[in-house]
Steps between C-alpha positions, in 0.01 A plus 500: 500500500314625195321165455392492865345846463309396188368186670399696810323762287314231305406323824358820643300557182355150494419501872344848489266418211167417662232311309227246538588187303263448211372160405651347190459218256826400332601209283782270606802522272453137396134564405373234741269724702358843572566615855300755701611677817179406681601131473763563769274659761535326835872431458797735493640575157849602393501670160826577322490738203797436272624499140742288298733796434523600869834401656376581853209263437744221417706574813198458727382163364699301761356720777146434378568125472633497855187677624278251319685211664486653850278355773262800488440451126221247563278799582580671169440484128781628276458653157734683266353756262705567191464869413493542123679187381380268223441128554802426283729717714366352823541143373863569403563669836350208696738258331793694650348610830271250670194631683323292763175692490221599257588753226230731366518747211424872515575546129403867476608600854146612579485307829848616601402862436168468683684358804753786494794290383726739310839330545599134517527281694225557754377251757160547659355281772128496568338365814201264504263792436719617208633809674862598440724398793834531319622689197856555383758475225640188667319211666501498881765295679221291655127465432287722727 
C-alpha cells in the first residue's frame, strides 16, 4: 500500500508539472552522432529518461520494447536519454539489458532539469509538432 501511494504521488507530480519542451543537442552514448530534438519534427517521439542505477527503469524496458514493436510504432521515433550516467556505465548496462532504440547522454542532467524531470524513470511522448501528449513515470499501455 505504501509503494502504491508513493507511485501515485510521483505520477501526480510528473503530470502536474507543465513546461514547453526545449530543443536539445545530445551525443549518443556510443559517440556516433549528435542528435537534436528538431530532427524529429513531423513524427511522434517517445522519450524515456532513465539511469543505470534505477531499478524501475530496468523493470520498464520490456514495456518500452513492446511499444516499439507494436503496429503503431511506425509513426514514432524512440529515444532513451540517460540522466547523469557515464559512457562506461551505459556500455556496461547495455551488455546486461538490451535496448532496441537510440540512447543519448544527458551527462550533467541539464536537459532533464530543463524538461522538469526530477525523478526517474519518466516517459514523455511528443506529437508531430513536438507538443507533449503523454507524460508519466511509466510508459503508456499503448501508443497514443
